[in-house]
BAPA-843240 format. One record per residue (C-alpha): residue number from 0; y, z, x. Coordinates in steps of 0.001 Angstrom, whole numbers. Each point is the difference from the previous one (the first is absolute). Example, Ala and Ser with C-alpha at 12.3 -4.5 7.8 and 13.67 -1.06 7.14 Angstrom:
num:0&Y:-4500&Z:7800&X:12300
num:1&Y:3440&Z:-660&X:1370
***
This chain:
num:0&Y:-48896&Z:25318&X:27695
num:1&Y:3798&Z:-2&X:93
num:2&Y:-124&Z:-3056&X:2366
num:3&Y:-2019&Z:-2003&X:-2752
num:4&Y:2385&Z:1353&X:-2949
num:5&Y:3139&Z:-1202&X:2222
num:6&Y:-1611&Z:-3269&X:926
num:7&Y:-937&Z:-736&X:-3563
num:8&Y:3920&Z:1022&X:-1202
num:9&Y:968&Z:-2484&X:2769
num:10&Y:-1846&Z:-2611&X:-1226
num:11&Y:724&Z:416&X:-3615
num:12&Y:3966&Z:137&X:1282
num:13&Y:-350&Z:-3183&X:1760
num:14&Y:-2280&Z:-1690&X:-2414
num:15&Y:2942&Z:886&X:-2627
num:16&Y:2802&Z:-1337&X:2616
num:17&Y:-1943&Z:-3132&X:285
num:18&Y:-191&Z:-1065&X:-3625
num:19&Y:3847&Z:1333&X:-377
num:20&Y:968&Z:-2653&X:2668
num:21&Y:-2440&Z:-2713&X:-955
num:22&Y:1715&Z:92&X:-3544
num:23&Y:3258&Z:-8&X:1236
num:24&Y:-375&Z:-2916&X:2207
num:25&Y:-2480&Z:-1889&X:-2149
num:26&Y:3256&Z:-904&X:-1922
num:27&Y:629&Z:-3386&X:1237
num:28&Y:3607&Z:-1310&X:-879
num:29&Y:-76&Z:-2831&X:2347
num:30&Y:-1111&Z:-2715&X:-2778
num:31&Y:2372&Z:1204&X:-2409
num:32&Y:2880&Z:-261&X:2708
num:33&Y:-1455&Z:-3381&X:924
num:34&Y:371&Z:-1115&X:-3943
num:35&Y:3624&Z:1615&X:-139
num:36&Y:1105&Z:-2048&X:2811
num:37&Y:-1209&Z:-3182&X:-1459
num:38&Y:1773&Z:683&X:-2903
num:39&Y:3303&Z:928&X:1705
num:40&Y:-274&Z:-2761&X:2021
num:41&Y:-843&Z:-2658&X:-2593
num:42&Y:1216&Z:1306&X:-3391
num:43&Y:3071&Z:1813&X:246
num:44&Y:2247&Z:-2531&X:-1870
num:45&Y:2038&Z:-2013&X:2175
num:46&Y:3735&Z:1743&X:990
num:47&Y:-1203&Z:3227&X:-1282
num:48&Y:-924&Z:3067&X:1918
num:49&Y:-2386&Z:2819&X:-452
num:50&Y:-666&Z:3389&X:1275
num:51&Y:-3627&Z:1894&X:-176
num:52&Y:-1080&Z:3262&X:615
num:53&Y:-3667&Z:1350&X:-590
num:54&Y:-1025&Z:3392&X:566
num:55&Y:-3658&Z:1633&X:-175
num:56&Y:682&Z:3605&X:-1834
num:57&Y:-3238&Z:1502&X:1275
num:58&Y:-95&Z:-994&X:3504
num:59&Y:3918&Z:773&X:75
num:60&Y:246&Z:-3134&X:1965
num:61&Y:1684&Z:-3669&X:-449
num:62&Y:-2192&Z:-2855&X:-643
num:63&Y:2643&Z:-3020&X:-212
num:64&Y:3454&Z:-516&X:285
num:65&Y:2327&Z:-3072&X:214
num:66&Y:3822&Z:190&X:350
num:67&Y:-472&Z:3607&X:-1405
num:68&Y:3065&Z:1481&X:1687
num:69&Y:2478&Z:-3182&X:-1278
num:70&Y:2428&Z:1743&X:-2413
num:71&Y:-369&Z:-1818&X:-3560
num:72&Y:1448&Z:195&X:-3468
num:73&Y:-2794&Z:2338&X:-1875
num:74&Y:911&Z:-1020&X:-3555
num:75&Y:-1836&Z:2474&X:-2649
num:76&Y:-2262&Z:1321&X:2921
num:77&Y:3118&Z:2470&X:744
num:78&Y:-1258&Z:2044&X:-3008
num:79&Y:-3153&Z:647&X:2012
num:80&Y:2392&Z:1619&X:2510
num:81&Y:2247&Z:1838&X:-2551
num:82&Y:-3003&Z:1222&X:-1761
num:83&Y:-1975&Z:1521&X:3130
num:84&Y:3482&Z:1426&X:951
num:85&Y:806&Z:1577&X:-3482
num:86&Y:-3531&Z:1458&X:-128
num:87&Y:386&Z:1703&X:3321
num:88&Y:3445&Z:1080&X:-387
num:89&Y:562&Z:655&X:-3544
num:90&Y:-3554&Z:1230&X:-1046
num:91&Y:-3029&Z:-800&X:-1859
num:92&Y:1165&Z:1839&X:-2835
num:93&Y:3725&Z:-967&X:-65
num:94&Y:1492&Z:-638&X:-3491
num:95&Y:2782&Z:-2220&X:-1065
num:96&Y:2026&Z:1995&X:-2957
num:97&Y:2694&Z:-449&X:-2564
num:98&Y:1639&Z:3149&X:-1223
num:99&Y:2079&Z:694&X:-3041
num:100&Y:2124&Z:2610&X:446
num:101&Y:2842&Z:1725&X:-2311
num:102&Y:3002&Z:2010&X:305
num:103&Y:1517&Z:1805&X:-2697
num:104&Y:-1414&Z:1933&X:-3039
num:105&Y:-2052&Z:-879&X:-2887
num:106&Y:1563&Z:1399&X:-3372
num:107&Y:-1759&Z:1070&X:-3001
num:108&Y:554&Z:-3921&X:-1563
num:109&Y:-2245&Z:-1191&X:2935
num:110&Y:3440&Z:-1454&X:1694
num:111&Y:-153&Z:-220&X:3960
num:112&Y:3577&Z:1306&X:573
num:113&Y:385&Z:-1751&X:3314
num:114&Y:-1493&Z:-2615&X:2193
num:115&Y:-3394&Z:-1641&X:387
num:116&Y:-770&Z:-1457&X:3378
num:117&Y:-3277&Z:-2371&X:686
num:118&Y:-789&Z:433&X:3831
num:119&Y:-1464&Z:-3155&X:1744
num:120&Y:-2079&Z:203&X:2972
num:121&Y:-1236&Z:-3696&X:-79
num:122&Y:-3196&Z:103&X:-1819
num:123&Y:-840&Z:-3821&X:-12
num:124&Y:-2570&Z:262&X:-2720
num:125&Y:2385&Z:1637&X:-2415
num:126&Y:-693&Z:-1577&X:-3691
num:127&Y:1433&Z:221&X:-3686
num:128&Y:-3148&Z:2177&X:-579
num:129&Y:990&Z:2358&X:2586
num:130&Y:3680&Z:193&X:-1390
num:131&Y:-1225&Z:898&X:-3357
num:132&Y:-1924&Z:2750&X:1590
num:133&Y:3046&Z:1647&X:1508
num:134&Y:2061&Z:-672&X:-3378
num:135&Y:-3035&Z:2050&X:-1832
num:136&Y:416&Z:2596&X:2328
num:137&Y:3857&Z:137&X:-655
num:138&Y:-882&Z:105&X:-3977
num:139&Y:-2548&Z:2789&X:592
num:140&Y:2572&Z:1905&X:1922
num:141&Y:2006&Z:326&X:-3148
num:142&Y:2834&Z:-2542&X:819
num:143&Y:660&Z:-2459&X:-3051
num:144&Y:3614&Z:-810&X:1164
num:145&Y:1774&Z:-204&X:3541
num:146&Y:3757&Z:1028&X:-579
num:147&Y:747&Z:-637&X:3310
num:148&Y:-1194&Z:-3012&X:2522
num:149&Y:-3401&Z:-1613&X:855
num:150&Y:634&Z:-1027&X:3786
num:151&Y:-2441&Z:-1728&X:2566
num:152&Y:-237&Z:1632&X:3267
num:153&Y:-666&Z:-2842&X:2686
num:154&Y:1321&Z:2187&X:3098
num:155&Y:-3390&Z:-512&X:1463
num:156&Y:732&Z:-2909&X:1908
num:157&Y:3232&Z:-1922&X:917
num:158&Y:1483&Z:-2904&X:-2219
num:159&Y:-1637&Z:-2891&X:2135
num:160&Y:-2586&Z:-1248&X:-2588
num:161&Y:-1825&Z:-2673&X:2364
num:162&Y:-1154&Z:296&X:3550
num:163&Y:1224&Z:-1454&X:3010
num:164&Y:-1452&Z:-3596&X:709
num:165&Y:-526&Z:-808&X:-4023
num:166&Y:728&Z:-3241&X:-1011
num:167&Y:2567&Z:-179&X:-2580
num:168&Y:-1349&Z:-2948&X:-2159
num:169&Y:-3412&Z:1816&X:-565
num:170&Y:2015&Z:1537&X:-2955
num:171&Y:-882&Z:-78&X:-2963
num:172&Y:-3713&Z:378&X:942
num:173&Y:-1238&Z:3043&X:-883
num:174&Y:-1770&Z:575&X:3403
num:175&Y:3790&Z:827&X:1246
num:176&Y:1336&Z:2319&X:-2621
num:177&Y:3242&Z:2022&X:719
num:178&Y:-1500&Z:3124&X:1298
num:179&Y:1417&Z:3429&X:-1644
num:180&Y:-1577&Z:3685&X:195
num:181&Y:198&Z:-562&X:-3958
num:182&Y:-2276&Z:-3315&X:-899
num:183&Y:-1693&Z:-700&X:-3059
num:184&Y:-2731&Z:-2823&X:-197
num:185&Y:551&Z:-527&X:3651
num:186&Y:3669&Z:-1063&X:-804
num:187&Y:-1174&Z:-3327&X:-1709
num:188&Y:-646&Z:-1274&X:-3487
num:189&Y:-2869&Z:-2154&X:-916
num:190&Y:802&Z:-3050&X:-2444
num:191&Y:-1997&Z:-2302&X:-1856
num:192&Y:381&Z:-2923&X:-2381
num:193&Y:-2494&Z:-1770&X:-1998
num:194&Y:394&Z:-3147&X:-2273
num:195&Y:1120&Z:307&X:-3342
num:196&Y:274&Z:-2453&X:-2902
num:197&Y:800&Z:-3135&X:1349
num:198&Y:3648&Z:-929&X:811
num:199&Y:641&Z:3688&X:-346
num:200&Y:760&Z:2864&X:2387
num:201&Y:-2921&Z:1861&X:1603
num:202&Y:-1369&Z:3108&X:-695
num:203&Y:1523&Z:2241&X:2984
num:204&Y:-893&Z:3455&X:942
num:205&Y:1570&Z:2442&X:2922
num:206&Y:-1615&Z:3345&X:1396
num:207&Y:1479&Z:2396&X:-78
num:208&Y:2362&Z:-527&X:-2899
num:209&Y:3353&Z:1216&X:759
num:210&Y:3524&Z:-1124&X:-1049
num:211&Y:909&Z:627&X:3496
num:212&Y:-511&Z:-4044&X:508
num:213&Y:233&Z:-3316&X:-2011
num:214&Y:-2201&Z:-2630&X:-893
num:215&Y:1794&Z:-3458&X:-598
num:216&Y:-2618&Z:-2365&X:-1639
num:217&Y:475&Z:-3679&X:207
num:218&Y:-3565&Z:-1194&X:344
num:219&Y:-1793&Z:-2046&X:-2957
num:220&Y:-3387&Z:-309&X:-315
num:221&Y:-2021&Z:-2975&X:446
num:222&Y:2734&Z:-2461&X:-261
num:223&Y:141&Z:-3002&X:2727
num:224&Y:3899&Z:119&X:-40
num:225&Y:173&Z:2847&X:2914
num:226&Y:-1517&Z:696&X:3486
num:227&Y:-2776&Z:2348&X:981
num:228&Y:1191&Z:3584&X:-1013
num:229&Y:1784&Z:2566&X:2396
num:230&Y:297&Z:3719&X:-201
num:231&Y:2993&Z:1418&X:2214
num:232&Y:2658&Z:2415&X:136
num:233&Y:3478&Z:-284&X:1133
num:234&Y:-778&Z:1294&X:3183
num:235&Y:3049&Z:-1580&X:2232
num:236&Y:2670&Z:2041&X:-2068
num:237&Y:-2361&Z:3144&X:-356
num:238&Y:-91&Z:-559&X:-3649
num:239&Y:-3093&Z:1144&X:-2249
num:240&Y:211&Z:-2701&X:-2081
num:241&Y:-3585&Z:-1475&X:-207
num:242&Y:70&Z:-3917&X:-903
num:243&Y:-2971&Z:-1812&X:-1550
num:244&Y:236&Z:-3786&X:-62
num:245&Y:-1965&Z:-3477&X:-236
num:246&Y:-3023&Z:-917&X:-1770
num:247&Y:-2698&Z:2974&X:-613
num:248&Y:-3176&Z:-1972&X:-777
num:249&Y:-2279&Z:2808&X:978
num:250&Y:385&Z:3969&X:782
num:251&Y:1807&Z:641&X:3049
num:252&Y:1029&Z:3404&X:1967
num:253&Y:1994&Z:1223&X:2825
num:254&Y:1374&Z:3079&X:1121
num:255&Y:3732&Z:672&X:961
num:256&Y:1609&Z:2612&X:1863
num:257&Y:3026&Z:1816&X:-1735
num:258&Y:3363&Z:390&X:1919
num:259&Y:687&Z:3724&X:231
num:260&Y:-3126&Z:1777&X:-329
num:261&Y:1480&Z:3682&X:-527
num:262&Y:2323&Z:-1211&X:-2745
num:263&Y:-3263&Z:-1748&X:-1510
num:264&Y:-1768&Z:3226&X:187
num:265&Y:2588&Z:2277&X:-1875
num:266&Y:615&Z:-2505&X:-2363
num:267&Y:-3435&Z:-206&X:-1048
num:268&Y:-171&Z:3765&X:297
num:269&Y:2483&Z:341&X:-2683
num:270&Y:-1358&Z:-2486&X:-2298
num:271&Y:-3598&Z:1812&X:410
num:272&Y:1793&Z:3589&X:-906
num:273&Y:1656&Z:-1279&X:-3100
num:274&Y:-3529&Z:-1426&X:-1007
num:275&Y:-1449&Z:3495&X:94
num:276&Y:3067&Z:1337&X:-1754
num:277&Y:2354&Z:1435&X:2592
num:278&Y:3239&Z:-1293&X:22
num:279&Y:2060&Z:-913&X:2973
num:280&Y:4095&Z:-8&X:62
num:281&Y:2&Z:-1303&X:3514
num:282&Y:-1868&Z:-1416&X:2969
num:283&Y:1051&Z:-697&X:3707
num:284&Y:-999&Z:1094&X:3657
num:285&Y:653&Z:3349&X:1611
num:286&Y:-1365&Z:2303&X:2413
num:287&Y:-1966&Z:2979&X:-1636
num:288&Y:1277&Z:3438&X:1345
num:289&Y:-2056&Z:2427&X:1735
num:290&Y:76&Z:2580&X:-3086
num:291&Y:-1573&Z:-2680&X:-2460
num:292&Y:-3324&Z:950&X:-1327
num:293&Y:-3188&Z:-2028&X:105
num:294&Y:-1457&Z:-831&X:-3305
num:295&Y:-2318&Z:-2655&X:458
num:296&Y:-1472&Z:-2128&X:2760
num:297&Y:-2824&Z:-3000&X:207
num:298&Y:-1471&Z:-517&X:3775
num:299&Y:-1706&Z:-2921&X:1146
num:300&Y:-2456&Z:523&X:3099
num:301&Y:282&Z:-1659&X:3074
num:302&Y:-3453&Z:-1595&X:-364
num:303&Y:891&Z:-1593&X:-3302
num:304&Y:3008&Z:-1516&X:1558
num:305&Y:-1712&Z:-1130&X:3013
num:306&Y:-2640&Z:-1557&X:-1864
num:307&Y:2220&Z:-2227&X:-1642
num:308&Y:1946&Z:-1197&X:2893
num:309&Y:-3236&Z:-653&X:1713
num:310&Y:-2199&Z:-1654&X:-2756
num:311&Y:2718&Z:-1948&X:-1624
num:312&Y:2646&Z:-105&X:3076
num:313&Y:2789&Z:1630&X:-2193
num:314&Y:3105&Z:345&X:2038
num:315&Y:1621&Z:2452&X:-1730
num:316&Y:-2668&Z:2342&X:388
num:317&Y:-213&Z:-523&X:3706
num:318&Y:3638&Z:788&X:469
num:319&Y:-346&Z:2988&X:-2026
num:320&Y:-2200&Z:1430&X:2562
num:321&Y:2187&Z:-1396&X:2509
num:322&Y:3356&Z:1850&X:-907
num:323&Y:-2117&Z:3043&X:-668
num:324&Y:-659&Z:194&X:3596
num:325&Y:3953&Z:-346&X:273
num:326&Y:-51&Z:3215&X:-1997
num:327&Y:-1526&Z:1975&X:2966
num:328&Y:3586&Z:-793&X:1819
num:329&Y:1941&Z:981&X:-2858
num:330&Y:-218&Z:1001&X:-3667
num:331&Y:3014&Z:-2274&X:-1103
num:332&Y:1434&Z:-3296&X:543
num:333&Y:-3045&Z:-1434&X:1614
num:334&Y:-41&Z:-3452&X:1268
num:335&Y:-2095&Z:-2647&X:1627
num:336&Y:1263&Z:665&X:3158
num:337&Y:-1063&Z:3664&X:-298
num:338&Y:-3354&Z:-875&X:-882
num:339&Y:-173&Z:-2675&X:2633
num:340&Y:658&Z:2339&X:2728
num:341&Y:-2488&Z:2479&X:-1332
num:342&Y:-2759&Z:-2325&X:-144
num:343&Y:601&Z:-1476&X:3275
num:344&Y:50&Z:3395&X:1791
num:345&Y:-3363&Z:770&X:-1744
num:346&Y:-1774&Z:-3157&X:1171
num:347&Y:1206&Z:542&X:3571
num:348&Y:-1038&Z:3534&X:26
num:349&Y:-3319&Z:-668&X:-1977
num:350&Y:-820&Z:-2737&X:2568
num:351&Y:1598&Z:2053&X:3170
num:352&Y:2254&Z:-2797&X:897
num:353&Y:3544&Z:378&X:64
num:354&Y:331&Z:-3486&X:1622
num:355&Y:-1474&Z:-1743&X:-2746
num:356&Y:2134&Z:-2992&X:-1120
num:357&Y:40&Z:-703&X:-3854
num:358&Y:2581&Z:71&X:-2909
num:359&Y:-800&Z:1368&X:-3443
num:360&Y:2891&Z:-802&X:-2655
num:361&Y:-1902&Z:923&X:-3209
num:362&Y:-3264&Z:1310&X:-1646
num:363&Y:-1095&Z:-2998&X:-1834
num:364&Y:247&Z:-2868&X:2426
num:365&Y:2703&Z:-1667&X:-2039
num:366&Y:2533&Z:31&X:2869
num:367&Y:159&Z:-2890&X:2550
num:368&Y:1230&Z:2452&X:2444
num:369&Y:-3457&Z:2116&X:371
num:370&Y:-1850&Z:-1094&X:3279
num:371&Y:-3397&Z:1374&X:994
num:372&Y:-2980&Z:-1001&X:2048
num:373&Y:-3698&Z:-392&X:-1613
num:374&Y:-1204&Z:2721&X:2725
num:375&Y:2554&Z:2364&X:-1193
num:376&Y:-1173&Z:-231&X:-3646
num:377&Y:-3735&Z:272&X:877
num:378&Y:1381&Z:2809&X:2247
num:379&Y:1147&Z:1735&X:-3173
num:380&Y:-3181&Z:-740&X:-1719
num:381&Y:-2002&Z:1790&X:2745
num:382&Y:2363&Z:3130&X:-601
num:383&Y:-974&Z:-134&X:-3594
num:384&Y:-4091&Z:-373&X:790
num:385&Y:277&Z:3248&X:2078
num:386&Y:1510&Z:1860&X:-2711
num:387&Y:-2755&Z:-145&X:-2738
num:388&Y:2043&Z:1078&X:-3229
num:389&Y:2726&Z:-2832&X:1118
num:390&Y:-2810&Z:-2530&X:611
num:391&Y:-1737&Z:708&X:-3474
num:392&Y:3123&Z:-224&X:-1971
num:393&Y:1154&Z:-3235&X:1922
num:394&Y:-3329&Z:-1416&X:-653
num:395&Y:113&Z:536&X:-3869
num:396&Y:3375&Z:-1001&X:-70
num:397&Y:-737&Z:-3524&X:2065
num:398&Y:-694&Z:-3202&X:-2007
num:399&Y:-3783&Z:-792&X:328
num:400&Y:-1457&Z:-3630&X:1145
num:401&Y:-442&Z:-2032&X:-3011
num:402&Y:-92&Z:2903&X:-2523
num:403&Y:3689&Z:1456&X:-669
num:404&Y:3710&Z:173&X:939
num:405&Y:1585&Z:-3140&X:1820
num:406&Y:-3604&Z:-704&X:1520
num:407&Y:-1600&Z:-320&X:-3190
num:408&Y:-141&Z:-3723&X:37
num:409&Y:-427&Z:-242&X:4020
num:410&Y:-3299&Z:746&X:2245
num:411&Y:-2483&Z:-23&X:-3116
num:412&Y:-2597&Z:-1400&X:1839
num:413&Y:-3398&Z:1714&X:581
num:414&Y:605&Z:569&X:3696
num:415&Y:3606&Z:1681&X:-993
num:416&Y:115&Z:1367&X:-3421
num:417&Y:624&Z:3721&X:45
num:418&Y:61&Z:95&X:3698
num:419&Y:3560&Z:-457&X:932
num:420&Y:2678&Z:2622&X:-1155
num:421&Y:3660&Z:-1396&X:1201
num:422&Y:3327&Z:-423&X:-1087
num:423&Y:1229&Z:-3809&X:-396
num:424&Y:3471&Z:-919&X:910
num:425&Y:2212&Z:-2901&X:-677
num:426&Y:3625&Z:-1025&X:405
num:427&Y:1480&Z:-3362&X:1263
num:428&Y:-1158&Z:-710&X:3366
num:429&Y:-2279&Z:2801&X:326
num:430&Y:-3661&Z:502&X:-1527
num:431&Y:-2040&Z:3514&X:787
num:432&Y:-2986&Z:1733&X:-480
num:433&Y:-970&Z:3465&X:1306
num:434&Y:-2456&Z:2769&X:-704
num:435&Y:-3752&Z:860&X:366
num:436&Y:-3184&Z:-1844&X:421
num:437&Y:-3502&Z:1277&X:-431
num:438&Y:-2315&Z:-2753&X:1583
num:439&Y:-3617&Z:-1031&X:-986
num:440&Y:-1047&Z:2209&X:2629
num:441&Y:2027&Z:2863&X:-1240
num:442&Y:2409&Z:93&X:2682
num:443&Y:3283&Z:1129&X:-852
num:444&Y:3068&Z:-1908&X:844
num:445&Y:3824&Z:164&X:-312
num:446&Y:1718&Z:-3141&X:501
num:447&Y:3146&Z:-1917&X:-450
num:448&Y:1191&Z:-3524&X:-525
num:449&Y:3385&Z:-1489&X:17
num:450&Y:673&Z:-3748&X:-465
num:451&Y:3665&Z:-699&X:1244
num:452&Y:2231&Z:-2916&X:-668
num:453&Y:-2464&Z:-1489&X:-3129
num:454&Y:1552&Z:-1519&X:-2740
num:455&Y:-3587&Z:-653&X:-1679
num:456&Y:-1266&Z:3240&X:-1090
num:457&Y:-3279&Z:-1541&X:-1198
num:458&Y:-827&Z:-1370&X:3256
num:459&Y:982&Z:3549&X:2002
num:460&Y:-2315&Z:1707&X:-2810
num:461&Y:-2815&Z:-2284&X:522
num:462&Y:328&Z:706&X:3906
num:463&Y:-67&Z:3695&X:-856
num:464&Y:-2797&Z:-325&X:-2043
num:465&Y:-2294&Z:-1876&X:2601
num:466&Y:974&Z:2571&X:2389
num:467&Y:-798&Z:2934&X:-2303
num:468&Y:-3551&Z:-1952&X:-671
num:469&Y:-513&Z:447&X:3713
num:470&Y:746&Z:3483&X:319
num:471&Y:-2009&Z:750&X:-2740
num:472&Y:-3402&Z:-1836&X:1506
***
């Protein structure tokens, strides 16, 4: 009897093993590889290069690669590496806080006989609404006048407001703000103009409103005597004079960075305090002493910060996470170098390879000094996949093909829509796409495609979309 039971048990086990092995080997990627080889051979634009890495996450096996160890500039796909590192090292419940602290006493007349500090922690999503919340808390704390000073504490990071390898002529674009621990509205203003009466000045609005900058309008509405309209800032001389020129025939809008993010912040803070009836004598910069008391705080979750970095490719959000990695090295005067060293060490430790060759200069991919391989990015995606909490957060934050974020206008066909969750990237000479694909037979793939030497982003994206279509099928 025992022999029969044993034989039956062995039979069941062998049958189960057969189906497991059959399922694994039934996944045949040879046709996919042939199609990708043909694309690489005939469809890569002349004079350019491409690096591809594809990995089956369930089989835990590479299924396609082409020049996957070559070092290339990842552009905004760098945000994937930053996000995975940040979730792994800072934690999934990490927050970016902005504190209001006071030193001194509040007398019976609701006057603070001392200084008020606002301490920055580089919350990239801090808006005017958050500032008003802090001001309301100051008000409710019983302060109607500040007899001392209102000071901005930006000691969290050093004074270098741009990362190494950033292009100076990208300013005054909003995607390259002057980074500071205290920033409002991402360090930029939104400027719009629409036609007024013919021959008269256009109707102009700027947000957030502040006297920190000046708006100079020489434009006219619906007149043939002027050229096409332009909106810019005197960025060469680091002045915050915004000029609107030309012939405005239809609504136009632009976002411009503002020089001196911390100064912009404290200036707007004073204006919001006074708007709520709290008078201020002096504003400036200073370091909050240890004995200062926290009376108000706003917090931003890492999930919210990351989602904007991924979905809409916000550089500031990625740099905030990146520089907070540097905070794990030291609490003050954090530099890009501190963050780079920390992240590079984490990658080598995570991938268990001290001899890996790559270079990380910033967290967003703006730097032309970043050099990684497509295989390294896929290895980081594999690391995220193995951590279920991190994987879920990353997948929720990534743009979805044909549906939202920077992929809302791409890969929207029947075969691809909703199947690809990936980060896009582009800069002069580089175009990239990396993330996860759910194939039509429900295989889970991690992939990375980086085109190098491309001057036509549209051509590179068409090729990437063709590759993704093959992977989906």
